[in-house]
C-alpha positions in Angstrom: -29.9 152.2 41.9 -26.2 152.6 41.0 -24.5 150.1 38.7 -20.7 149.2 37.8 -19.7 146.7 35.0 -16.7 144.6 35.7 -14.4 143.1 33.3 -12.5 139.7 33.7 -13.4 136.1 33.3 -13.7 132.5 34.8 -12.3 129.3 33.8 -9.0 128.2 32.7 -6.5 131.0 31.8 -3.9 131.3 29.2 -1.5 129.5 31.3 -3.1 126.1 30.5 -5.1 123.4 32.6 -5.7 123.7 36.6 -2.9 122.5 38.9 -3.6 121.8 42.7 -1.1 123.6 44.6 -2.4 122.8 48.0 -5.4 121.1 50.0 -6.5 120.7 53.2 -9.2 120.4 56.0 -10.4 124.0 57.2 -12.6 125.1 59.8 -15.7 124.6 57.3 -14.3 121.6 55.7 -12.0 120.9 52.6 -10.3 123.7 50.8 -8.3 123.3 47.7 -5.9 125.9 46.0 -5.4 125.5 42.4 -3.6 127.5 39.6 -3.6 127.8 35.6 -0.4 129.2 35.9 -1.5 132.8 36.0 -4.2 133.0 38.5 -5.2 131.3 41.5 -8.6 130.0 42.6 -10.1 128.5 45.8 -12.5 125.6 45.9 -14.5 124.8 49.2 -15.9 121.5 49.7 -15.9 121.0 45.8 -17.7 124.3 45.1 -15.9 127.1 43.4 -15.5 129.9 46.0 -13.1 132.7 44.6 -10.3 133.4 42.3 -7.8 136.0 41.3 -9.1 136.6 37.9 -12.3 138.5 38.8 -11.9 140.9 41.7 -13.5 144.3 40.7 -16.5 144.1 42.9 -14.2 143.2 46.0 -11.9 146.2 45.2 -14.9 148.3 44.6 -16.2 147.3 48.3 -12.9 148.8 49.7 -12.7 151.9 47.4 -16.6 152.7 47.9 -16.2 152.5 51.8 -13.0 154.4 51.9 -14.5 157.0 49.6 -16.9 157.9 52.6 -14.4 158.2 55.4 -11.4 160.6 56.1 -8.0 159.8 54.5 -5.6 157.5 56.7 -8.7 155.5 57.9 -8.6 152.5 60.1 -10.3 149.6 58.2 -11.4 146.2 59.0 -11.8 143.7 56.4 -13.9 140.5 57.3 -12.5 137.7 55.1 -8.9 137.6 53.6 -10.0 135.7 50.4 -7.5 135.8 47.7 -6.1 139.0 49.0 -7.9 141.6 46.6 -9.7 143.8 49.2 -6.3 144.2 51.1 -4.3 145.2 48.1 -7.1 147.8 47.1 -7.0 149.3 50.7 -3.2 149.5 50.5 -3.2 151.1 47.2 -6.2 153.6 48.7 -3.6 155.1 51.2 -5.4 153.4 54.2 -4.0 154.3 57.4 -4.3 150.5 59.0 -5.8 147.5 57.8 -7.0 144.7 59.9 -8.0 141.8 58.3 -9.7 138.8 60.1 -9.3 135.5 58.6 -10.8 132.1 60.5 -9.2 129.8 58.0 -5.6 129.1 58.6 -5.0 127.6 55.2 -6.0 130.8 53.7 -3.6 132.8 55.9 -0.8 130.2 54.7 -1.8 130.6 51.3 -1.9 134.6 51.6 1.7 134.3 52.8 2.9 131.7 50.5 0.9 132.6 47.3 -1.4 135.6 47.3 1.1 138.1 48.3 3.4 137.1 45.6 0.7 137.3 42.8 -0.3 140.8 43.9 3.5 141.7 44.0 3.4 143.0 47.7 6.4 143.5 49.7 7.7 144.4 53.0 7.0 148.2 52.9 3.6 147.5 51.4 2.8 145.3 54.4 3.5 147.7 57.2 0.0 148.8 57.7 -1.4 145.3 57.7 -2.4 143.1 60.6 -3.9 139.6 59.8 -6.0 138.3 62.8 -6.6 134.6 62.6 -10.2 134.7 64.4 -14.0 134.2 63.4 -14.8 137.8 62.2 -18.1 137.7 64.3 -16.2 136.7 67.3 -13.6 139.5 66.8 -16.3 142.2 66.3 -18.1 141.1 69.3 -14.9 141.0 71.5 -12.7 143.6 70.4 -12.6 147.1 72.0 -11.2 148.9 68.9 -13.2 151.1 66.6 -12.8 151.4 63.0 -13.5 154.2 60.3 -14.6 151.7 57.9 -15.7 148.0 58.0 -15.8 145.8 54.8 -17.6 142.3 55.2 -16.8 139.8 52.4 -17.5 136.7 54.3 -18.8 133.5 52.3 -21.0 134.5 49.5 -23.3 136.9 51.2 -26.6 136.2 52.9 -28.3 134.1 50.3 -25.9 131.8 48.7 -23.9 130.5 51.7 -21.2 127.7 51.1 -20.9 127.5 54.9 -24.3 127.8 57.1 -22.3 128.8 60.1 -22.0 132.2 58.5 -25.8 132.7 58.5 -25.6 134.5 61.9 -23.2 137.3 60.4 -26.2 138.4 58.4 -28.7 138.6 61.1 -29.8 141.7 63.1 -28.0 141.0 66.2 -24.6 140.7 64.3 -25.4 143.6 62.1 -26.0 145.8 65.3 -22.4 144.5 66.6 -20.7 145.5 63.6 -22.5 148.9 63.6 -21.1 149.6 67.2 -17.7 148.9 66.1 -17.6 152.0 63.7 -16.0 155.2 64.9 -18.2 158.2 64.6 -18.9 158.9 61.0 -17.8 155.7 59.8 -19.0 153.1 56.9 -19.8 149.6 56.7 -20.1 147.6 53.4 -21.4 144.2 53.0 -20.5 142.0 49.7 -23.3 139.8 48.4 -23.2 137.3 45.5 -26.8 138.3 44.7 -29.4 140.9 45.7 -31.4 140.1 48.8 -34.4 142.2 49.8 -34.5 140.4 53.0 -31.1 141.2 54.1 -31.4 145.1 53.0 -34.6 145.3 55.1 -32.6 143.9 57.9 -30.0 146.5 57.2 -32.4 149.1 57.5 -33.4 148.2 61.1 -29.7 149.0 62.0 -28.8 152.0 59.7 -30.1 155.2 58.8 -28.5 155.2 55.4 -28.3 151.9 53.1 -27.2 152.2 49.5 -27.4 149.2 47.0 -24.7 149.0 44.3 -24.8 146.5 41.5 -21.8 145.2 40.1 -22.2 143.5 36.6 -19.7 140.8 35.6 -18.2 140.1 32.3 -17.8 136.6 31.6 -15.3 136.2 28.4 -17.1 139.4 27.0 -20.6 138.6 28.0 -22.5 140.3 30.8 -23.7 138.0 33.4 -27.5 138.7 34.4 -26.5 138.2 37.9 -24.5 141.0 39.5 -22.4 141.0 42.7 -24.1 143.5 45.0 -22.8 145.9 47.7 -24.8 147.4 50.5 -23.1 150.4 51.7 -24.3 151.5 55.3 -23.8 154.8 57.5 -25.3 156.4 60.4 -26.1 153.6 62.8 -29.5 154.0 64.2 -28.3 152.6 67.7 -25.4 155.0 68.4 -24.9 154.7 72.1 -21.6 156.2 73.2 -21.1 153.2 75.5 -21.0 150.9 72.5 -18.4 152.8 70.9 
C-alpha cells in the first residue's frame, strides 16, 4: 500500500515550557489549549489530542482528496482541529470550504489563535464557512452535496477520545456521508492507526477504497505506528434521490 514519511516532532518546542492559554468545558469534557511560544496543542480530558507541530497527515488528507476531484471543488471538512486541514484546502485552490466543528471552544481558538498561527487573513477566509454542529448531524440533515469530504474526527475508529464519535465510523453513518458526495466525489477518513475492521465497513459502502500510510518522524526517529488515510470513491449506493 502507498506510504509517505512525515517530518516534525512532539513535546516542548524551542520556545520553552508549555503555558496554558485557555481551558474550559466542551461538549465532550475539558479542553485545554497550551503553547510553547512557537506552537499550539490541544489536550482533551487530560489526553493529548492534536498540535500544530506535526500536521503532514492532516494536510495530505486534504491534498489527496482534492487531487481526485476537479479544480474549484466544494469541500466539507469534519473537524476544525488546529486548522491545518483548512489551511491546506485554501492553499490548494478549493472553491469553497465548509468546516463543521462541534466544540465552541475550538471555534473560539480558531478565531483567536489558530488563524494567526497559520497567517490567514480576510481574503484567505472568503471561501471558508465554519459551521457549529456535530458533523454526523450536519451530514444527515444538509441538502448540500460536496465534491470532496474529509473526516478528521477524534482519533479515528479505533482510538477514540470520545466514545460518542464511534457512530461516525459505523456503516449507517458511512452511507450518510457517501450520499452527500456529488457524482465523481471522493471521501477520505483520517485514523491514528490501521483498522482492518473499519476498512471492511468502508468496502461495504464504496467500490474503491485505498489505504495510505503516513509514517511520522519524532525528533528524527520514524514511529512504527503510522497515521492512516482511507480514500474512498464510487459509492455502491448511488440512488439519485440521495444526491
